[in-house]
C-alpha positions in Angstrom: 99.6 134.9 87.5 100.1 131.3 86.7 101.4 130.8 90.2 99.6 133.5 92.1 96.1 132.7 90.8 96.0 129.0 92.0 97.6 130.0 95.3 95.0 132.7 96.0 92.2 130.2 95.0 93.3 127.6 97.5 93.6 130.3 100.2 90.1 131.6 99.3 88.7 128.0 99.6 90.2 127.5 103.0 89.0 131.0 104.3 85.5 130.4 102.9 85.1 127.2 104.9 86.7 128.6 108.0 84.7 131.9 108.0 81.4 130.1 107.1 81.7 127.8 110.1 83.3 130.2 112.6 80.8 133.1 112.0 77.8 131.8 110.0 77.7 128.4 111.8 77.2 126.5 108.5 78.6 123.3 110.0 76.0 121.1 108.5 76.7 122.4 105.0 80.5 122.0 105.2 80.5 118.9 107.5 77.8 116.8 105.8 76.3 118.1 102.6 79.5 119.1 100.8 81.4 115.9 101.7 78.5 113.8 100.4 78.2 115.9 97.2 82.0 115.8 96.6 82.1 112.0 97.0 79.2 111.6 94.6 80.9 113.8 92.0 84.2 111.9 92.5 82.5 108.5 91.9 80.7 109.8 88.8 83.7 111.5 87.4 86.0 108.5 88.1 83.5 106.1 86.4 83.2 108.4 83.3 86.9 108.6 82.8 87.4 104.8 83.3 84.6 104.0 80.9 86.0 106.3 78.3 89.4 104.6 78.6 87.8 101.1 78.5 85.9 102.0 75.4 89.0 103.2 73.5 90.0 101.1 70.6 93.4 99.4 71.0 93.6 97.2 67.9 97.4 96.7 68.1 100.0 95.7 70.7 101.3 99.1 71.9 104.0 98.1 74.3 106.8 100.0 75.9 109.9 98.2 74.7 113.0 99.2 76.7 114.8 95.9 76.3 115.3 92.8 74.2 112.1 91.2 72.9 111.7 87.4 73.2 113.0 86.0 70.0 115.6 83.3 69.4 116.4 80.8 72.3 120.0 82.0 72.6 119.1 85.7 72.8 118.5 86.8 76.4 115.2 88.5 76.9 114.5 91.5 79.1 111.6 89.9 80.9 110.6 93.0 82.9 111.3 95.7 80.3 109.9 93.7 77.4 107.6 91.0 78.8 106.1 88.4 76.6 103.8 87.0 79.3 101.2 88.5 81.6 103.3 87.5 84.6 106.0 89.7 83.3 103.5 92.5 82.7 102.3 92.2 86.3 105.9 92.4 87.5 106.6 95.5 85.4 103.3 97.1 86.5 104.1 96.5 90.2 107.5 98.0 89.9 106.0 101.0 88.1 103.2 101.6 90.6 105.1 101.0 93.8 108.6 102.2 92.9 108.2 104.4 89.7 110.8 102.3 87.9 110.6 104.2 84.6 111.1 107.5 86.4 114.1 106.1 88.3 115.8 105.5 85.0 115.0 109.0 83.8 117.9 111.0 82.4 118.6 114.6 81.6 120.4 116.0 78.6 122.6 119.1 78.7 124.7 120.8 76.0 128.2 121.6 77.2 130.3 123.4 74.8 129.6 121.6 71.5 128.8 118.3 73.0 125.5 116.9 74.2 125.9 115.1 77.6 123.5 112.8 79.3 123.3 112.3 83.1 121.2 110.8 85.8 118.1 112.7 87.2 117.1 110.9 90.4 115.9 113.9 92.4 112.5 114.0 90.6 112.1 110.2 91.2 113.0 110.6 94.9 110.6 113.6 95.4 107.8 111.8 93.6 108.4 108.6 95.6 108.5 110.4 98.9 105.3 112.3 98.2 103.2 109.3 97.0 104.3 107.0 99.8 103.8 109.6 102.4 100.3 110.4 100.9 99.4 106.7 101.0 100.5 106.3 104.7 98.6 109.4 105.7 95.4 108.2 104.0 95.8 104.8 105.7 96.3 106.5 109.1 93.1 108.4 108.6 91.1 105.2 108.3 91.1 105.1 112.1 88.5 107.8 112.0 86.2 105.8 109.8 86.6 102.3 111.3 85.4 100.9 114.6 87.2 98.9 115.9 90.4 100.1 114.4 92.4 97.3 112.7 95.8 96.4 114.3 97.5 97.1 111.0 96.7 100.8 111.2 98.1 100.9 114.7 101.3 99.3 113.4 101.6 101.8 110.6 101.0 104.7 113.1 103.7 103.3 115.4 106.2 103.0 112.6 105.4 106.5 111.4 106.0 108.0 114.8 109.0 105.8 115.7 111.2 108.9 116.3 109.1 109.7 119.4 109.5 113.5 119.0 107.2 115.9 120.9 103.7 115.6 122.3 101.7 114.6 120.4 104.2 112.4 118.6 105.6 113.7 115.4 104.6 111.7 112.3 107.5 111.3 109.9 105.2 111.5 106.9 103.9 114.9 107.9 107.4 116.3 107.5 108.2 114.3 104.3 105.0 115.2 102.4 105.5 118.9 103.0 109.2 118.7 102.0 108.3 116.6 98.9 105.5 119.1 97.8 107.8 122.0 98.4 110.5 120.4 96.3 108.1 119.6 93.4 106.9 123.3 93.5 110.4 124.7 93.6 111.4 122.4 90.7 108.7 124.0 88.6 109.8 127.5 89.6 113.6 127.2 89.5 114.2 125.2 86.3 113.6 127.4 83.3 112.5 124.7 80.9 110.0 123.3 83.5 108.7 126.8 84.4 108.1 127.6 80.7 105.8 124.6 80.2 104.0 124.9 83.6 100.5 126.2 83.6 98.1 127.2 86.4 96.6 123.7 86.4 100.1 122.3 87.2 100.4 124.6 90.3 96.8 124.3 91.6 97.0 120.6 92.8 100.4 121.3 94.4 99.0 124.2 96.4 95.8 122.3 97.2 97.7 119.3 98.5 100.1 121.6 100.4 97.1 123.4 101.9 95.5 120.0 103.0 98.8 118.9 104.6 99.5 122.2 106.4 96.0 122.5 107.8 96.2 118.9 109.0 99.5 119.6 110.7 98.2 122.6 112.4 95.1 120.7 113.6 97.4 118.0 115.1 100.1 120.0 116.6 98.8 123.5 117.0 95.1 123.5 117.8 93.2 121.4 120.3 90.6 119.3 118.4 88.0 117.0 119.9 89.1 113.8 118.3 86.1 111.9 119.7 83.7 114.4 118.1 85.6 114.2 114.8 85.4 110.4 114.8 81.7 110.6 115.6 81.1 112.8 112.6 83.3 110.6 110.4 81.5 107.4 111.5 78.2 109.1 110.8 79.3 110.0 107.3 80.4 106.4 106.3 77.4 104.8 107.9 75.0 107.2 106.2 73.7 108.4 109.5 75.2 111.9 109.5 75.6 113.7 112.8 75.3 117.5 112.8 78.9 118.6 113.7 78.7 121.1 116.6 81.5 122.5 118.7 84.3 121.5 116.3 87.3 123.7 115.5 86.5 125.7 112.3 89.9 125.0 110.9 88.8 121.3 110.6 86.1 122.4 108.2 88.7 124.3 106.1 90.8 121.1 106.0 87.8 119.0 105.1 86.7 121.4 102.4 90.1 121.4 100.8 89.9 117.6 100.7 86.5 117.8 99.1 87.8 120.2 96.5 90.7 117.7 95.8 88.4 114.7 95.2 86.1 116.7 93.0 89.0 118.0 91.0 90.8 114.6 90.9 88.9 112.8 88.1 89.2 115.6 85.6 92.9 116.5 86.3 96.3 115.1 85.6 96.1 113.4 89.0 94.0 110.8 87.3 97.2 109.2 86.1 97.0 107.1 89.3 94.4 104.7 88.0 95.2 105.6 84.4 98.5 103.6 84.5 96.4 100.4 84.7 94.6 101.3 81.5 97.7 102.3 79.6 98.2 100.0 76.5 101.9 100.8 76.7 102.1 99.2 80.1 99.3 96.5 80.4 100.0 94.5 77.2 102.5 91.7 76.7 104.8 92.1 73.7 104.1 88.6 72.2 103.6 89.7 68.6 106.2 87.1 67.4 104.3 84.3 69.1 100.7 85.1 68.7 98.8 86.4 65.7 96.7 89.4 66.7 93.7 90.1 64.5 92.2 93.5 64.6 88.6 93.0 65.9 87.5 96.1 64.2 88.6 94.8 60.8 85.1 94.3 59.4 84.3 93.9 55.7 84.0 97.1 53.8 82.7 97.8 50.3 85.6 98.3 48.0 85.9 99.7 44.5 88.2 97.4 42.5 90.4 98.6 39.7 88.4 96.5 37.2 85.3 98.3 38.3 87.2 101.6 38.1 88.1 100.9 34.5 84.6 99.9 33.7 83.3 103.3 35.1 86.0 105.6 33.7 87.4 103.5 30.7 86.3 105.9 28.0 87.8 108.9 29.7 91.1 107.0 30.3 91.2 106.0 26.7 90.7 109.5 25.5 93.7 110.8 27.5 95.9 107.9 26.3 96.0 105.9 29.5 96.5 102.1 29.1 93.6 99.8 30.1 94.2 96.4 31.6 91.0 95.2 30.0 92.5 95.7 26.5 
Protein backbone atom coordinates (compact mmCIF):
# COMPACT_ATOMS: atom_id res chain seq x y z
CA UNK A 1 0.00 0.00 0.00
CA UNK A 2 2.95 2.37 0.49
CA UNK A 3 3.46 2.22 -3.29
CA UNK A 4 -0.04 1.54 -4.58
CA UNK A 5 -1.82 4.30 -2.65
CA UNK A 6 0.26 7.24 -3.98
CA UNK A 7 0.17 5.75 -7.48
CA UNK A 8 -3.63 5.51 -7.45
CA UNK A 9 -3.86 9.04 -6.01
CA UNK A 10 -1.86 10.50 -8.92
CA UNK A 11 -3.94 8.54 -11.45
CA UNK A 12 -7.14 9.76 -9.76
CA UNK A 13 -5.98 13.39 -9.90
CA UNK A 14 -5.21 13.12 -13.62
CA UNK A 15 -8.51 11.36 -14.39
CA UNK A 16 -10.46 13.92 -12.35
CA UNK A 17 -9.11 16.83 -14.38
CA UNK A 18 -9.47 14.98 -17.69
CA UNK A 19 -13.05 13.83 -17.07
CA UNK A 20 -14.16 17.17 -15.60
CA UNK A 21 -13.03 19.06 -18.70
CA UNK A 22 -13.92 16.43 -21.30
CA UNK A 23 -17.48 15.74 -20.08
CA UNK A 24 -18.43 18.48 -17.61
CA UNK A 25 -16.63 21.29 -19.48
CA UNK A 26 -15.15 22.77 -16.29
CA UNK A 27 -12.39 24.41 -18.30
CA UNK A 28 -12.56 27.68 -16.38
CA UNK A 29 -12.13 25.87 -13.06
CA UNK A 30 -9.14 23.77 -14.10
CA UNK A 31 -7.62 26.33 -16.46
CA UNK A 32 -7.90 29.53 -14.43
CA UNK A 33 -9.23 29.21 -10.87
CA UNK A 34 -7.19 26.20 -9.72
CA UNK A 35 -3.87 27.48 -11.19
CA UNK A 36 -4.32 30.85 -9.44
CA UNK A 37 -5.26 29.15 -6.15
CA UNK A 38 -2.34 26.73 -6.41
CA UNK A 39 0.14 29.54 -7.06
CA UNK A 40 -1.20 31.54 -4.10
CA UNK A 41 -0.91 28.51 -1.80
CA UNK A 42 2.61 27.89 -3.08
CA UNK A 43 3.71 31.47 -2.34
CA UNK A 44 2.16 31.42 1.14
CA UNK A 45 3.58 28.00 2.01
CA UNK A 46 7.01 28.90 0.66
CA UNK A 47 7.07 32.15 2.65
CA UNK A 48 6.01 30.39 5.87
CA UNK A 49 8.74 27.76 5.58
CA UNK A 50 11.43 30.34 4.76
CA UNK A 51 10.38 32.62 7.63
CA UNK A 52 10.48 29.68 10.04
CA UNK A 53 13.99 28.83 8.91
CA UNK A 54 15.06 32.46 9.10
CA UNK A 55 13.73 32.77 12.65
CA UNK A 56 15.56 29.64 13.86
CA UNK A 57 18.31 30.37 16.36
CA UNK A 58 21.82 29.52 15.17
CA UNK A 59 24.03 30.75 18.03
CA UNK A 60 27.07 28.66 17.03
CA UNK A 61 29.07 27.99 13.89
CA UNK A 62 27.59 24.71 12.66
CA UNK A 63 29.76 23.99 9.63
CA UNK A 64 30.28 20.82 7.66
CA UNK A 65 33.99 20.06 8.04
CA UNK A 66 35.16 17.47 5.51
CA UNK A 67 38.73 18.76 5.29
CA UNK A 68 41.53 20.58 7.06
CA UNK A 69 40.50 23.77 8.86
CA UNK A 70 42.59 26.92 8.43
CA UNK A 71 45.13 26.91 11.23
CA UNK A 72 48.91 27.24 11.04
CA UNK A 73 50.49 28.82 7.95
CA UNK A 74 52.34 25.64 6.89
CA UNK A 75 49.23 23.43 7.16
CA UNK A 76 47.35 23.29 3.86
CA UNK A 77 43.68 24.24 4.21
CA UNK A 78 40.81 22.57 2.32
CA UNK A 79 39.30 25.84 1.10
CA UNK A 80 36.15 24.30 -0.39
CA UNK A 81 35.50 21.53 2.11
CA UNK A 82 36.31 23.70 5.11
CA UNK A 83 36.11 27.35 4.01
CA UNK A 84 37.16 30.14 6.33
CA UNK A 85 35.84 32.95 4.10
CA UNK A 86 32.50 33.67 2.50
CA UNK A 87 34.11 33.36 -0.94
CA UNK A 88 34.91 29.75 -0.06
CA UNK A 89 31.35 29.27 1.23
CA UNK A 90 29.99 30.60 -2.09
CA UNK A 91 32.21 28.19 -4.03
CA UNK A 92 31.15 25.23 -1.90
CA UNK A 93 27.50 26.23 -2.23
CA UNK A 94 27.71 26.54 -6.03
CA UNK A 95 29.30 23.11 -6.35
CA UNK A 96 26.62 21.68 -4.05
CA UNK A 97 23.67 23.29 -5.84
CA UNK A 98 24.84 22.79 -9.42
CA UNK A 99 26.73 19.50 -9.23
CA UNK A 100 25.70 17.82 -5.90
CA UNK A 101 29.32 17.59 -4.78
CA UNK A 102 28.60 15.95 -1.42
CA UNK A 103 26.42 13.31 -3.08
CA UNK A 104 29.17 12.63 -5.62
CA UNK A 105 31.49 11.67 -2.77
CA UNK A 106 28.87 9.41 -1.22
CA UNK A 107 30.02 5.87 -0.40
CA UNK A 108 28.33 2.62 0.51
CA UNK A 109 29.33 0.12 3.16
CA UNK A 110 28.88 -3.62 2.80
CA UNK A 111 29.86 -6.48 5.06
CA UNK A 112 31.71 -9.22 3.21
CA UNK A 113 32.59 -12.24 5.26
CA UNK A 114 33.89 -10.73 8.49
CA UNK A 115 35.14 -7.47 7.01
CA UNK A 116 33.40 -4.18 6.37
CA UNK A 117 34.16 -2.77 2.94
CA UNK A 118 33.55 0.70 1.56
CA UNK A 119 32.96 1.51 -2.09
CA UNK A 120 31.86 4.25 -4.42
CA UNK A 121 28.13 4.92 -4.94
CA UNK A 122 27.87 7.14 -8.01
CA UNK A 123 24.60 5.89 -9.48
CA UNK A 124 22.46 7.89 -7.07
CA UNK A 125 24.50 11.01 -7.82
CA UNK A 126 24.15 10.45 -11.58
CA UNK A 127 20.38 9.81 -11.36
CA UNK A 128 19.78 12.86 -9.16
CA UNK A 129 21.92 15.09 -11.38
CA UNK A 130 20.15 13.88 -14.53
CA UNK A 131 16.72 14.49 -13.03
CA UNK A 132 17.41 17.96 -11.62
CA UNK A 133 19.17 19.30 -14.70
CA UNK A 134 16.49 17.87 -17.00
CA UNK A 135 13.79 19.39 -14.81
CA UNK A 136 15.52 22.78 -14.93
CA UNK A 137 15.84 22.73 -18.72
CA UNK A 138 12.21 21.66 -19.16
CA UNK A 139 10.98 24.48 -16.89
CA UNK A 140 13.10 27.00 -18.81
CA UNK A 141 11.73 25.68 -22.12
CA UNK A 142 8.18 26.22 -20.87
CA UNK A 143 8.91 29.93 -20.37
CA UNK A 144 8.23 30.38 -24.10
CA UNK A 145 4.55 29.95 -23.29
CA UNK A 146 4.61 32.82 -20.79
CA UNK A 147 6.87 35.34 -22.54
CA UNK A 148 6.27 37.43 -25.63
CA UNK A 149 8.62 37.94 -27.38
CA UNK A 150 10.49 34.75 -26.49
CA UNK A 151 14.10 35.44 -25.42
CA UNK A 152 16.81 34.10 -27.72
CA UNK A 153 18.35 32.16 -24.84
CA UNK A 154 15.28 29.91 -24.65
CA UNK A 155 15.58 29.23 -28.37
CA UNK A 156 19.23 28.27 -27.91
CA UNK A 157 18.33 25.90 -25.05
CA UNK A 158 15.56 24.31 -27.12
CA UNK A 159 17.94 23.87 -30.06
CA UNK A 160 20.55 22.19 -27.85
CA UNK A 161 17.89 19.98 -26.27
CA UNK A 162 16.69 18.74 -29.70
CA UNK A 163 20.15 18.54 -31.29
CA UNK A 164 19.68 14.86 -32.18
CA UNK A 165 16.99 15.88 -34.74
CA UNK A 166 14.90 12.75 -34.16
CA UNK A 167 11.27 12.57 -35.33
CA UNK A 168 8.63 15.15 -36.05
CA UNK A 169 8.13 17.06 -33.80
CA UNK A 170 11.77 16.94 -32.75
CA UNK A 171 12.56 14.76 -29.75
CA UNK A 172 13.81 16.64 -26.70
CA UNK A 173 16.66 14.82 -24.98
CA UNK A 174 15.47 15.94 -21.54
CA UNK A 175 12.09 14.26 -22.09
CA UNK A 176 13.83 10.91 -22.28
CA UNK A 177 16.34 11.66 -19.53
CA UNK A 178 13.80 12.81 -16.94
CA UNK A 179 11.62 9.71 -17.40
CA UNK A 180 14.68 7.49 -17.15
CA UNK A 181 15.97 9.31 -14.06
CA UNK A 182 12.60 9.15 -12.27
CA UNK A 183 12.26 5.47 -13.15
CA UNK A 184 15.74 4.81 -11.74
CA UNK A 185 14.97 6.69 -8.51
CA UNK A 186 11.73 4.71 -8.14
CA UNK A 187 13.36 1.33 -8.84
CA UNK A 188 16.14 2.16 -6.38
CA UNK A 189 13.55 2.52 -3.62
CA UNK A 190 11.86 -0.73 -4.61
CA UNK A 191 14.85 -2.97 -5.35
CA UNK A 192 17.27 -2.09 -2.53
CA UNK A 193 15.97 -3.72 0.68
CA UNK A 194 17.39 -1.12 3.09
CA UNK A 195 15.96 1.77 1.02
CA UNK A 196 12.59 0.03 0.63
CA UNK A 197 12.41 -0.53 4.40
CA UNK A 198 12.67 3.19 5.23
CA UNK A 199 10.54 4.44 2.30
CA UNK A 200 7.05 5.72 3.06
CA UNK A 201 4.11 6.79 0.90
CA UNK A 202 5.32 10.40 1.04
CA UNK A 203 8.56 9.25 -0.62
CA UNK A 204 6.74 7.60 -3.54
CA UNK A 205 4.08 10.25 -4.07
CA UNK A 206 6.35 13.01 -5.50
CA UNK A 207 8.03 10.44 -7.77
CA UNK A 208 4.69 9.35 -9.22
CA UNK A 209 3.50 12.97 -9.43
CA UNK A 210 6.60 14.09 -11.33
CA UNK A 211 6.42 11.01 -13.55
CA UNK A 212 2.75 11.74 -14.27
CA UNK A 213 3.58 15.33 -15.23
CA UNK A 214 6.41 14.17 -17.50
CA UNK A 215 4.38 11.43 -19.21
CA UNK A 216 1.31 13.61 -19.84
CA UNK A 217 3.58 16.32 -21.23
CA UNK A 218 5.29 13.82 -23.55
CA UNK A 219 1.94 12.51 -24.78
CA UNK A 220 0.77 16.08 -25.42
CA UNK A 221 3.86 16.82 -27.48
CA UNK A 222 4.26 13.61 -29.46
CA UNK A 223 0.91 11.83 -29.35
CA UNK A 224 -1.93 14.38 -29.28
CA UNK A 225 -2.47 17.41 -31.48
CA UNK A 226 -2.62 20.48 -29.25
CA UNK A 227 -3.42 24.02 -30.32
CA UNK A 228 -0.17 25.62 -29.18
CA UNK A 229 -1.45 29.10 -30.04
CA UNK A 230 -4.48 28.60 -27.81
CA UNK A 231 -2.31 27.23 -25.00
CA UNK A 232 -0.01 30.25 -25.19
CA UNK A 233 -3.00 32.60 -25.19
CA UNK A 234 -4.25 30.97 -21.99
CA UNK A 235 -0.75 31.06 -20.42
CA UNK A 236 -0.22 34.72 -21.31
CA UNK A 237 -3.63 35.52 -19.84
CA UNK A 238 -2.67 33.85 -16.57
CA UNK A 239 0.65 35.68 -16.14
CA UNK A 240 -0.84 39.04 -17.17
CA UNK A 241 -3.79 38.59 -14.77
CA UNK A 242 -6.16 38.83 -17.74
CA UNK A 243 -7.35 35.22 -17.79
CA UNK A 244 -8.93 33.86 -20.93
CA UNK A 245 -11.58 31.15 -20.68
CA UNK A 246 -9.82 28.12 -22.21
CA UNK A 247 -12.12 26.63 -24.83
CA UNK A 248 -11.50 23.92 -27.40
CA UNK A 249 -8.32 22.67 -25.73
CA UNK A 250 -7.36 19.02 -25.40
CA UNK A 251 -8.62 17.70 -22.01
CA UNK A 252 -5.30 15.92 -21.42
CA UNK A 253 -3.69 19.36 -21.16
CA UNK A 254 -5.86 20.10 -18.12
CA UNK A 255 -4.76 16.81 -16.55
CA UNK A 256 -1.15 17.86 -17.10
CA UNK A 257 -1.81 21.32 -15.67
CA UNK A 258 -3.73 19.94 -12.68
CA UNK A 259 -0.83 17.64 -11.78
CA UNK A 260 1.52 20.63 -11.98
CA UNK A 261 -0.82 22.54 -9.64
CA UNK A 262 -0.86 19.60 -7.23
CA UNK A 263 2.95 19.58 -7.27
CA UNK A 264 3.37 23.27 -6.48
CA UNK A 265 0.80 23.08 -3.67
CA UNK A 266 2.54 20.02 -2.22
CA UNK A 267 6.06 21.42 -2.72
CA UNK A 268 6.39 23.82 0.30
CA UNK A 269 5.28 21.18 2.82
CA UNK A 270 7.27 18.24 1.48
CA UNK A 271 10.85 16.99 1.28
CA UNK A 272 11.07 18.73 -2.10
CA UNK A 273 11.59 21.95 -0.14
CA UNK A 274 15.23 20.92 0.21
CA UNK A 275 15.81 22.93 -3.00
CA UNK A 276 15.69 26.35 -1.30
CA UNK A 277 16.47 24.83 2.09
CA UNK A 278 20.13 24.25 1.21
CA UNK A 279 20.66 28.02 1.20
CA UNK A 280 19.38 28.25 4.79
CA UNK A 281 21.36 25.29 6.11
CA UNK A 282 23.86 26.43 8.79
CA UNK A 283 25.99 23.42 7.93
CA UNK A 284 26.50 24.90 4.46
CA UNK A 285 26.14 28.69 4.58
CA UNK A 286 28.58 29.47 7.41
CA UNK A 287 32.33 29.93 7.23
CA UNK A 288 34.41 27.91 9.67
CA UNK A 289 36.41 30.83 11.09
CA UNK A 290 36.08 30.03 14.78
CA UNK A 291 39.86 30.20 15.24
CA UNK A 292 40.04 33.72 13.76
CA UNK A 293 36.83 35.41 14.96
CA UNK A 294 35.25 35.34 18.40
CA UNK A 295 31.56 34.50 18.02
CA UNK A 296 29.42 35.75 20.87
CA UNK A 297 26.02 34.18 21.35
CA UNK A 298 23.48 36.99 20.71
CA UNK A 299 20.93 35.15 22.87
CA UNK A 300 23.29 35.11 25.88
CA UNK A 301 21.30 37.63 27.91
CA UNK A 302 21.74 38.20 31.65
CA UNK A 303 19.82 35.77 33.79
CA UNK A 304 19.08 35.75 37.52
CA UNK A 305 21.42 33.28 39.19
CA UNK A 306 21.42 31.72 42.66
CA UNK A 307 25.01 31.75 43.94
CA UNK A 308 26.42 29.17 46.33
CA UNK A 309 26.78 31.82 49.03
CA UNK A 310 23.08 32.57 48.73
CA UNK A 311 22.39 28.83 48.74
CA UNK A 312 24.27 28.45 52.04
CA UNK A 313 22.42 31.41 53.46
CA UNK A 314 19.07 29.82 52.58
CA UNK A 315 19.83 26.22 53.56
CA UNK A 316 22.79 26.57 55.97
CA UNK A 317 20.93 25.25 59.00
CA UNK A 318 19.77 22.12 57.23
CA UNK A 319 23.27 21.51 55.81
CA UNK A 320 24.82 21.91 59.26
CA UNK A 321 22.38 19.42 60.77
CA UNK A 322 23.34 16.69 58.31
CA UNK A 323 27.04 17.39 58.77
CA UNK A 324 27.82 19.15 55.48
CA UNK A 325 30.73 21.65 55.60
CA UNK A 326 29.87 25.31 55.09
CA UNK A 327 32.19 27.70 53.27
CA UNK A 328 30.96 30.57 55.43
CA UNK A 329 32.40 28.84 58.53
